[in-house]
C-alpha positions, 0 to 999 in steps of 0.5 A: 559484213558488206553487201554489194548492190549492182548499179542501176537496179530498179524494183516495182512495189508489189505489196504483200497482202498478208496479216503479218506483212512486214512494215512499213507498208510501201503503198501507205508510205508514199510509194505507188504501184506501176512506178519503178524505183531505183535501189539506193542500197541494202540494209540487213540488220545484224542477227536477222534474216530480214533485208530491206532495200533503201528506196526514195519514195514519190515525195523524195523521202528515203525509206527502208522497205522489206525486200518481200514487197519488191520485184525486180524490173527489167526495162522496158516494161510498157505502162511502168512509169519512172521519172524522166531522169530515171527513164533517160538513164535506163534508156542510155543503159539499154540503148533506146527510149521507151 
């Protein structure tokens, strides 16, 4: 099975606060609230209804984070931070700097 990921998709972390929230918990794994993260890929374990986004955290580590902790980002969002390279890339994509 193959999955297509649209290029230039960004997410923000909105960690679930339930006792059985999927692990790892992103805010305990080097991710920050108010930060945009580019989706690098998608992993769906075979015979599972679970899906994980492949993201790079604030320490340049690659993590598989449950999609249940992620929300799609539509640029520009005031107050949402991303790296200068990601901001420039997004600005080129939408046609202006923010």
